[in-house]
C-alpha positions in Angstrom: -154.6 -224.2 191.6 -154.6 -227.8 190.5 -152.6 -228.8 187.4 -155.4 -231.0 186.0 -159.1 -230.8 186.6 -162.1 -232.8 185.2 -165.4 -231.1 184.3 -168.4 -233.3 185.0 -170.8 -231.3 182.9 -169.0 -231.9 179.6 -166.7 -234.8 180.5 -163.5 -233.1 179.5 -160.2 -232.9 181.3 -158.4 -229.5 181.5 -154.7 -228.7 182.1 -153.5 -225.5 183.7 -151.1 -223.6 181.4 -150.1 -220.3 182.9 -153.2 -218.7 184.3 -155.7 -220.6 182.1 -157.1 -224.0 181.8 -157.0 -225.6 178.4 -158.9 -228.7 177.4 -156.8 -231.9 177.0 -157.8 -232.8 173.5 -156.2 -235.4 171.3 -156.8 -236.2 167.7 -158.6 -239.4 166.9 -156.6 -242.2 165.4 -157.1 -242.7 161.7 -158.9 -245.9 160.8 -156.8 -248.9 159.7 -158.5 -249.7 156.5 -157.8 -250.8 153.0 -158.9 -249.3 149.6 -162.6 -249.9 150.1 -162.6 -248.2 153.5 -160.8 -245.2 152.0 -163.2 -245.1 149.1 -166.1 -245.2 151.5 -164.6 -242.4 153.7 -164.2 -240.3 150.6 -167.8 -241.0 149.5 -169.1 -240.0 153.0 -167.1 -236.8 153.0 -168.2 -235.7 149.6 -171.8 -237.1 149.2 -173.2 -237.9 152.7 -172.1 -235.0 154.8 -174.8 -235.3 157.4 -174.0 -239.0 158.0 -170.3 -238.2 158.0 -170.7 -235.4 160.6 -173.0 -237.5 162.8 -170.6 -240.5 162.9 -167.7 -238.2 163.5 -169.3 -236.3 166.3 -170.5 -239.5 168.0 -167.0 -241.0 167.8 -168.2 -244.0 165.7 -166.6 -243.0 162.4 -163.5 -245.1 162.5 -165.4 -248.2 163.7 -168.0 -247.8 161.0 -165.4 -247.4 158.3 -163.5 -250.4 159.5 -166.7 -252.4 159.5 -167.6 -251.3 155.9 -164.0 -252.1 154.8 -164.2 -255.6 156.2 -167.6 -256.2 154.6 -166.4 -254.9 151.2 -163.2 -257.0 151.3 -165.1 -260.2 152.2 -167.6 -259.6 149.4 -164.8 -258.8 146.9 -162.9 -262.0 147.7 -166.0 -264.1 147.6 -167.1 -262.6 144.2 -163.7 -263.1 142.7 -163.7 -266.8 143.8 -167.2 -267.4 142.5 -166.4 -265.7 139.1 -163.2 -267.7 138.8 -165.1 -271.0 139.2 -167.8 -269.8 136.8 -165.4 -268.9 134.1 -163.2 -272.0 134.8 -160.0 -270.0 135.5 -157.5 -272.4 137.0 -153.9 -272.7 137.7 -153.6 -274.9 134.7 -154.6 -271.9 132.5 -152.0 -269.9 134.3 -149.2 -272.3 133.3 -150.4 -272.6 129.7 -151.1 -269.0 128.9 -150.1 -266.5 131.5 -151.3 -263.4 129.6 -154.7 -264.8 129.0 -154.9 -265.7 132.7 -153.9 -262.1 133.7 -156.4 -260.6 131.3 -159.3 -262.7 132.6 -158.3 -262.2 136.3 -158.1 -258.4 135.8 -161.5 -258.5 134.2 -162.9 -260.5 137.1 -161.4 -258.1 139.7 -162.7 -255.1 137.9 -166.2 -256.6 137.7 -166.1 -257.6 141.4 -164.9 -254.1 142.4 -167.7 -252.5 140.5 -170.3 -254.7 142.3 -168.8 -253.9 145.7 -168.8 -250.2 144.9 -172.4 -250.3 143.9 -173.7 -252.6 146.7 -171.6 -251.4 149.7 -169.6 -248.3 149.1 -172.2 -246.1 147.3 -175.2 -247.5 149.2 
């Protein structure tokens, strides 16, 4: 008997262990994503189970989550920059009053994160 065989009907490889052939399965790699990708993955698991299962079974889950994470990060950084310009937050303010600069930047980041969550993650 051969050590390894390939089944054309289902596309799986099998390894001979003792008297039985076992499928050669390996766990898929976890996606390399940031906070928005992880938030989206959690949202899919808990609220969009059909979409999550479909993506997982087709093998497109990691790619989809990485794409959403990239979109969300791009949107977040663009929103933060636009809001900084709109509210005239500059490095000069940072040198004059650091606590005010931190307060205003945190406010901008929180607003941008809420927008990204609403537009991309929970959509």
